[in-house]
N, C-alpha and C positions, 0 to 999 in steps of 0.2 A: 436282481443283483441288489446289493445295497448301495448306498450313494453315501460318499464321505465328503466333507468339506477338507480339501487339503491346502496347505499354504507353501508358497515358494519362499522357500528361506532367502533367496538375494533379492529378490522383488517385495516381497512381503504380500502381493497377489493372492487372494483366495478363491478358490474355485471349487463348483460343486461337481464332483464326478463319481460316475457309475463304475463301480469295480469289483472284480470278485475278489476274494480273500487274497489270491496268489498274485492277481496285478497289483492291488494295493500294498502286498509285501515286497515286490521289486520295487513299486515307486519308492515306498520309503527306503529302501537299502542303497538306493542311487545318491541319498544323503542330499539332493537338492530338493525335496520336499519334507513336511511333516504334516501329521494331521493335527485338525482342531479338535479338540477334546470337548463334547457337546454331551446332554441327557439324550436318553431314548424317547421317542415319542409313543405313547400308547393310546389304543383305542380301546374306550370302554363301550357298553352296550346301554344303549338309553331305553326305558320302558321295559315292559315285560315280554317274553318270548311267545306267550300266548297270543298278545295284540297284533303280532307281526305273521299271526299264520294265518293262510286262506281259513273262508268261510266253512268249505267242507270239512276240515281237520275239526271245527269246533263243532260240527253237527256228529263227526264222528265220537267225539269227546261227550258230547252230549248222552249218544247211543248207549256208549259205554259205563256212563254214570247210573242211567237209567235201569241199567241190568246188573249193576254191581251191588245193589241192597243197601241197608242202613249204615251210617257211619263212615261213607268213604269220603274221600277229600279231594277228589276231582274238580277242579274249576275249570267251569266253562263260559 
């Protein structure tokens, strides 16, 4: 479930809450809370995918490359 930063309108208290979308809508409908707007967090990949594969996969790609003929573009 997603987490939201909610602000209590009367006290100004900020709370991190893990809520379903319907629970968030119910909480906002009470009029006691508002949602703090923030940007989404993104996770991006570091490095190549091939560098994170096990050695057995790299050996398998090497065999494929060997049997594929000239001009192949398989990186091993």
